[in-house]
Each structure stands twice: as C-alpha cells, then as structure tokens.
Steps between C-alpha positions, in 0.01 A plus 500: 500500500511658844314810358228269361467319832475823690234615258294194554530535875399867478181402301407250740546727798286744318222254436523382858458872622208552270333185610551586867374856432192377312409262790497783756469824304212731566427864456200746529341677198184685396516740791166698562403764742131520550435245217699710253849522354661833585172678575458869484243687718404247761322631787570239785762603759545120579524347151520135456793317322488185298750276317522180305774241532693322243627166639673229313428222743159343590303571825657844551376694788599826630617521862580872541512831325669839543391828331693823467323835429694811420445854403780499230632211266846552624406425856331180377801402305702529817241283682408797718123478577468874590128461522455136591729202569273213594801292598451137450140401569436129555189461282382316183300810398576619151182687404373820641761547770417833669749783521601574867762776474522872544225734385452530134432848351262619228654553161826314590664200322656216685709200401484143620650143466461183663676172554389170652631193670408129440436237774868398493604857602634591151441866391398622151677781320337847548237570259549788253383827643140600449312830599180639600362859512247624758228714339333826621326411823323825578391829341817674626715261327370646159686825580205714433430362157171639352220324304521705186268519200438670180150625605284531800259234607141573423347427833146467352635201300662304780366144519692297755232226535476366151177504313398187302446591137130424485440723803699803377215696343283473808783599719641800316283563191670589185805664665817434325780402745866429486608702197816630642802555278777249534837658621853459443754645762865588490774628729872567456750446770880480520740234624827670574665249731592137481183306539468191732140413453177654382137374564185641372177445697200588287121471469318639200124447496323306335831388342838639382796459281813660634800593279859621587696661236274377240487138598216337666581370854431134529273288295183508717150533354214672670697610818387533761241226574139620541357539851208676667680830458329701785627237738859446352713519202807324409842640433777314292881512578756497238883508514582756250874521564598375159258749318676810635797689359728765640359835437153585385225233522135492402214303650171473304173337597176423289175413676208306401166464674465138595230441755587828666283684241280316261360741233142476424567419135492180299463192705527494877398225743503745790538873535751642758701824513734607778593813311760597249796265450783586737857426591721482814863431491823500691841436359759427763860557394775355710859621437828319583589801731214416724276766402142452365266712263134470446301598194126509584191564308389859557360809310833567344452206268371567164198348340304488171254277321629180368448357150268250664182665430261225645572226747242260674572185673166377339484688181844518334751749426567767233852640413569794277858477399483858332482638842833332627755762611846375393749471782265592781652221713852613454685775690529831317152480348330851483191469717421881546152455334421213754289566796616479863355194680221569745506360861181288494489484887395149457562258781481121547707238676803394289610131515799333321399288200633163618304296227711411193413750232330439182730457204488396126545120518463392142497652156223335289527536132218516251426157347251591243307782325122496452266741327147591611217483247520891491862466415671601839816317600526275799823365647486170684755445749415153576480533881247650739708699750529799720684797380554772240639500137791661338424670161754573237367725231616709211294809441536826281250705705329489823194281416396331822536110518239339718556142652218300651608195697263219572489136627258381240382549145160534346395277213610773258857508644430827680621524867258431778528706829152431611612289805830675577393863515417722207611727353875462581763614260836630456567809263837621360539816310832479333749781445493425135855605452702199601562198268381264781324573828459270790257528774354307799239608752627595851223514752225250402467137387240254387441134444511408132604275210390705209558857397263674251666801319327819372674777311804284385576210273760216545817586314501335150117504475303727260494853633321734247429761766854535610432408866770421748661151424538259798836341495434271805271437793642305785325404830671601817379251777497687832475336832636486844870427504495251779762224439394174358506229766373183343488311163294212389471283194385149432458243219137603448485795266158598606601552860800705378261725306266526805811612691578762257134606467477563892848659506418758236197611702694502827764715353234723322344561841797539708520887502553711805184311619389152415242624243194300376577609135738725329241706307135548620577543870855463612374477853636283796211247549619331813392146455784464247748603774457195709328255271762524238785569746657151506477477117671832447757436771621193339559698180625832640674623814210696677698560818496888442171517323260421780622795728316724255187283484478520868566881511232544241242298706592673830494840350148465389369297782163641636460617852273190567787273400352409157749428217355581158520269195759709332825649631591780484128580512513764224126486446207394721287233324157389644374172639714189462751695282573719818517230760548125461664287756687285256665820371571697815643193674824548297588734787540193736585219249757678304750604780467146641593351166798748480628382829461132411674556160772748586533475869426870537255588784544879473171540319323289763666707791424844332140427401380252779262763689341599163469131409315458825279784421410332173419168663287675758313668200419167343389374843256802516372423154424130594170359624584236748845466341366460156582764233270498194585796287726594213583374153582146592646247252537782238493373136413136579332306210137478548185514277521889455762740384796521749492736792400461851507136625244268347571147637614594849329695770683821594490396864722191435800681346465812729458302813785264407730785442387659837606182656825474307580854611427425864732187498771702339467764757535244780823389349613855463418584864699192599800608274485851656481348858141642569356187678173680603437590149590144372250356748233748401532415133512129560167524679355724218618242231331228691162690497525585137569132405211386708264759345629413141440132546150568657410733213646347204549114566199283422519197731271291305642553150847552641568783272591873536276763363418421143791247485690716264871459430578840673289405810659169552861608428510816707350307805760236457796731445427751800443217744122552547406133436477283807747201475220248472368674187822567316503186290124558397555864412807416304303235309236745441760734338633229280153377405386847387813530284476144349125534447565803285746306278782671696368855435568772756233743630673688782584870444734768611482414881436125488722365237811550705346292777391233260868455391634521852251248640580252211868539527495460875304182471737334239259565207719669247367259236168668536679853458648363184174373368329833573755704314618289201169573317436743199123411481367668807550849656840508669859565399493279204192656384654846511795368308279342241323831456820686438584661831852587563449615854259374759142636459265632750256238445559118468284524175736739343214746440576786274272751690729482814870550546747268323789572725416415861712296749221428753444133379874398462495276809643195298838673508541400863431135420745505209771571747376324823341203343644415166835659587477370866657809663326612809599540874426294804204600708640718784810594297575866428681659206552143356738410775360138476411424142270226361581338172194291403438504118168358387524359155146513355347415168726459208774728640827315494742769618492837669779759590420742772703757707444743763742774652413474865633738768776234571579455117408294202261195539498279196286198421534331164343149461444251207257209518555215244389138497800370691603782730410816673784752511514811718768760511478730803684810611463631860662818601770520784357564861169327415379146487247282314266209509514335157207256416588223254241266347625161627385220711841391619826677567682257293337656177672832570859616428663842518773590271547132417525388879221294652304705748555264770874537469512881527625603854296785658199485260190425693201336346163374610297191439274521200156665557249500207767388264749784583826499704589815669881582497640782730786702382697814552624728226660379186434362158349146490434261210246232584396201304211280582492174340136389424 
C-alpha cells in the first residue's frame, strides 16, 4: 500500500513538474548564418545570425541573447567563445544579428551557438552547435589555382556581348562558333594523415559535375549559376570530408557549355562564347595535427574529351555511351593517353554562389503513350515542367535514340516546339552491351510535357527493325532548391487548381535567375523579379535568392546608370526590349521588398549608390517628370494579339513606376540615415505626382488616361491619386471590371496592381468574381484549355510559351486575401502580423501558412451559417492584429472563453463589421457566433 501511494505521489509530482516546465519552457532552433543553415563559402566577414524560438506559453518575447563563436567545436562545447563571446545583450533581436568578434579568415570554419532570456530573466538552454565557413575572398586565397581547359580559346570566335539570333548572320556571317569539345578532367592525390575537414571550392564554366572516388559530389544541377562571365563567375563550395579515404583519392570533373559557350547549332535564342569550357578548383585538406594541404587545378591535371559530344543550353545534349572510359573517376585509372590540361590564362572575378542550387525536385512518370500519324511514339508525362528526362533503354547495338521534348502537340499527335525553341532534342547512343542502360542529360534543360521518340520503340510494342527498346521515360523536374515557405488550400477546387497552375510556373522559372520561360529564352526578365516577388516569397524562402539578382543587375549596369530589361544581360536587345522602366526598376523595388520581408538591409546598403544612379538615369529620360517609353503593360488584353500595351499609355505605367521608385528611395535614404537624400527624393516625388496628374488625369471626365484597369489600379496603389479623387478612381476601376462581366484586361505589369488596389480597398469579392470564371481569358480559361502550368498569355495561345510565371499575381492574394496573412504597415520581417482573412464567393474554408523569419504563421478558417471559426498560430517574439467578422465582442470566444473575459487580450470597437484583436505569440482558436 505504501509503495502504491509513493508511486501515485511520484506521478503527481512528475505531472506537476511537466506542467510547470510547459508553462515557462522555451528554446531556440532553426539557427541560420547569413540566412542559411551551416553555410559554406560565405564572403562576409561580419556575418549575421538568426534563430527562431519555441515557446510553450503565449505572448513570449525575447529580452536578451548571447552568442558564442569558436574556432573549434571543442572550445564551443566548453562555452569558450574564442572568436566571439557577445556576453548577455539586452535586445529582442533574433534575426540578422551581426557578428562583432575577432577577425574571420578566408577558408576557415567556425562554430557558434546561442541562448536567450525571457522577460522574467529565465535563460534558455544553449542551442546545438552550428557552423559556417568563410569562402575565398581574394585571388591569393585560391593558392595559385589555374583556369584549365582541354583546348585553347579561339579568339576570333569570342562573343561576350550576346547576339540576338535574328541578327547573327548580319553580325558574323556564316561563321560557325562555339564548337569546342567538352572536357573531363582528373587528378589523383593522397590522404596519408588523419583528416579533420576537407572543403572543395570549384567553378566549372559553363556548368560542371564533380566526382570523388567515382561518386558525384552533391546533388546540384547546372552548377554554377549563370552570370555575365566577363564581369564575374560563381564558385561552389562543398564539404567533401566524407568522400575521401585514407590513401589514394581521385577527383574528376565534367564540363558543359551552359551560357558560357553557346554553339551555333540547332536552336539558339542568343549567341555567346567566352571561349572553351574551363575549370578552376581548390581542395583544402585540414588534418588533425594542424597541418593543411591544397590540391589546385593546374597543368599537371589530365584531361580528355568526354562522352558528351554535344551540349547546348538552347539546343539539347548528345551522349555517346560507347565513349565512356570505365573507372576514370577512380584512383588507379590508367590515364597515360590523356592530355595534360592547358592553362587558359582566363581571368574574371570569382564570387561565392550564395543562391540555393538547382536540384531535381520531382520525378514525373509517364501517364500515357501516344502515336503520331507517321507511327512515332510520344510519351505524355501529364505535366508541363522544367527539367530533363531519365531514359531507361535496352539495346543490342549503338543505334542512336533521339528524344524531342515539347509543351504542346500538333493535331497529328507529333510534338510542337514552334513556340518553345526548335530544334531541341536529346540523343543517347547506347553501349549496346548491357541488359539495361540508364541515362539523363547533365548540362541543359527544357520546358516540356511530351517526349517524341526517334530510333526506339516502347518495350512490348512491335519492333520489326530491332531498334532499342525503351523500358521507361521519367521526367526529372529541376528547379531552384529554395525551401518551401508557404502553403494554401481552400474549399473551392478551382482556386486550388489555380494555385498549382501558378506554382508549377514559378518553380519552372526559378533557376539561377528568375527566368521568363524554361525553354525558348531562359533569360532573367526583370519585371518578374519585383512584380511576382511577394507571390513567390509567400511560397518559397527567397532570402538568399535576391542577392544574386542584385549582383546580376549591378554587374551589367551601364555607365549612364541604365538597368537593362534582363539580368545578367547576356544579350543586347533593341528598343523596349533593351530598356523599359517597369523592368529595370527591380533594381530599386526588389531590395526594398527584401528588407520589408526579411529584415535584411544589406542589399540596400551595398547597392544604394548604384540604385541612385539608376534613378538619376530615369530622371534624365523624363520630360518634365513624365517617362513615356518602353513596353508598358505587356500582354494586356486588347483588340490585337498580345504584346506591347494596348489599353494603357506607356507613360502611365512608366511614370507611376518612376514615382514608386522615388518614394521607395526616400524611405531607403531615411533608413540609411541620409536626410539630405530623403529630402531630395521627397521633393522629386512631389514633382512627379504633380506632373502625372496634370498629364493623365482628366478633370472633366474624372478618369485617368483611357480609364483602363491598369491605369486606375497603378495610380491607386502607388499613391499617385489625390485624396479627393480616390473614391472616384476606385469606382472607375470597379465599373470597368463589372461592365466587362468581371473580365480582366490588365497585363504583365498592371494585373498585380489591380489585385493590390482591390484588396487594399476591401474588394476581395471582386477579385473572386474576376478569377472564378472559365469562359473568358484568365486562369480559369487556361485550365479549361488544358494548361498545367501558367501560360504566357491570358488566352493560352499555342504560339507563345505555355510555361511563364509573369501573370501569376493571384498567388499573393491567395495568401494575403483569402488566407489573410500579411504584415502591418511599417512592420519589418513580419514582426507585427496581420491576420485578416477575406471569405469571398462560395469559399467556405481556407488553410494557409507562411514560415516567416520569426517562425510559422498559420491561419485556418471556416465559415458556415452559424459561426465563423479561425485558428491562428503566431510565432514567438512577434505579435499580431487579428480581424474577426463581428459587430460586438460578445459574439467572440477564444478556446471556449468569452473574449471579454480573457485577461490581457486587447480588442477594438467594431469597424466596418470587424473587431481587431491584439495578441502576442501563441495558438488561438476563435469562434464568432453570427
């Protein structure tokens, strides 16, 4: 009896302890240095640290933090901050806290951890140890590594300013360019002591695959990202400690052309060549005895031609398996008949690749087999996506298998590449001696759904000619590996399909630049970078992505300050395709959006002088503060085929963006404590606004320009409308939409502002009505016409791309409007969150989440006849304003308790049928009785 009683007491004490711990327990997790977990190759000597907080109790606020940085994990374990001990810092900051310790050194790895205190003075446990590695900061840090190649550059073929395909013949005649052989390199080295750490820094241009002892290092695709190579190239850092063995080791590298060298064969959008493919590498070995060893690319490396006999970023790839040399990636291979690598003497600035790499995201199986009228076989993968394919084939000889990918089919079931770049194809020449052979391209990609086969037949089908038999074709969807940040679903299946439609196009165009399409161009058209920025950031963590976007723009900025329409500017277009304000303005708008979204002002600080130069350039192009050139509201819906703006004068959108830039620059100048600049831009903005309204506002009709959706919306959103006219302009916008039976007309530039203007003025019902239709051009029309990714035109035309993300602006509203997740005006990095779901149409529930810098924000609501329920999750160290549809607080309860009885929960009087509730962090379950 005594033992049973002791047991019960023990259980009660344990439960009491757990309850007490749950009430006040908190810890830190998801540590990041420079917005990345355990990064390699960062190039900032004052990196910034971030962490998130797990707190059981509501309304948690951090009061202080302490960071330790050490040069060994052992020192960190002993709480010895040999590089930095911040001590206890009284501050709520938990994102982007700058390092302030001893000098960091290139090529070195450091270890760090953090703990925090709450407002009651309680300390959290120390976080687990994380680490970061400093990259190679100068030429000397490369330890005399050489750019090596298989063959010399042909100087007469160098084209560093790309030539647009239609102009190639006029520029260089019939000269064939870019026909260099594709190399594979190898080098053996020994590891004879106990290894502590090994890091490889490598750049292979255009793209590379690296192997150690026969195994590919990492799972990246198309490393490094493409740049303006005469300005800079990217190098990639790999921790290869686990790949090495005691004794002899072998490193092998294969190169592809990418944008570095585009052969004048098959299809090409542009023609460039910086010379033969080339490689630079440094492997840094650190031993436990404190010594180091460097293996660097030099003329003692061996090189030969690889089995990749053709590779073009625009034209496809050819692989001859009969030319494979078994074991060349392994130590002990006999390479006596290989050549010595040559020193190319090539030079460019090397920058660490900080953008997340491309990877294979999904495997997409074949869903059906078709035959053309001529009898060729076509594989339908059921989804339009960016990527490559994996071929499994059985062959008895070396008969070539040709694979033609495409987005669309012709009426006879043959593939149609007319709008995506033709000819593009993959060729595989089998060994012919293996029961089953498997292959996938390495250095190119395309946007496609269908694959037409030549020279082979599907296994099990009649094969009188004894052709290779295809066992399987699987699509490999490749895209940038940025982490998913947000999710959305609702009760209306059409809007779920629209969400997926946009998402497939976003993913397909998230490469190392934000491309327009994954096939025909693969160029970084810059309007997407800012107009789609919020939409993309709701879905993916883009904190690291935009550093490269800004580098690409800055590296190709003209002397007069101009930012071209594409970045990196790999080709010089003409007219509006070279210079359009709505495109180049990404240079000012995007870093501001990054600051607002993630709290990171490093891009603003680094690029501010060049951003000023661009704004000065726009001013120089204005006539009395009006800019009237460029493409305007690209691909709007007018009487003609889509292209340059039809319904809105170019001066409206160009001048509105000019004004928006200037207002942003005023805010940036204030943020950077530059009062004279802020005053200058405030005055300039005032002059632009006055000129805009004098030029485009008709006082008698009380309409802007031609009263288009784009003109009214962009004037409203950017703040150009005078207060007395706002209601009228908004009514004009609504009237145009309603008078067209809720059809949209705005294009690439204008539609984002249509949605923003409507949402900000509580008209989500209009947004719903515009986008729930299948019978007029728009998202529903595209779905009805069989699109599986967002198309270039609202009309889903077959003569243009069928995988473009430029019109995907509704994604932003799905999260901010229907889902209700946004941040308070003036808030940074979602420090103060707004939860304001806007049920519209027949939608009865929605579930939306977003992983903010502070942690997960979750909004899940249901709306039925009797109640409106809302479940909200707010991360620790942030706060929220939650808007509930009620006319009296007595209608509202939270977790079963009447709102008025909950201590510390503030709420406002009802405004326009909503009550605002102010909360801190925690999980909340609200019920509103109707």
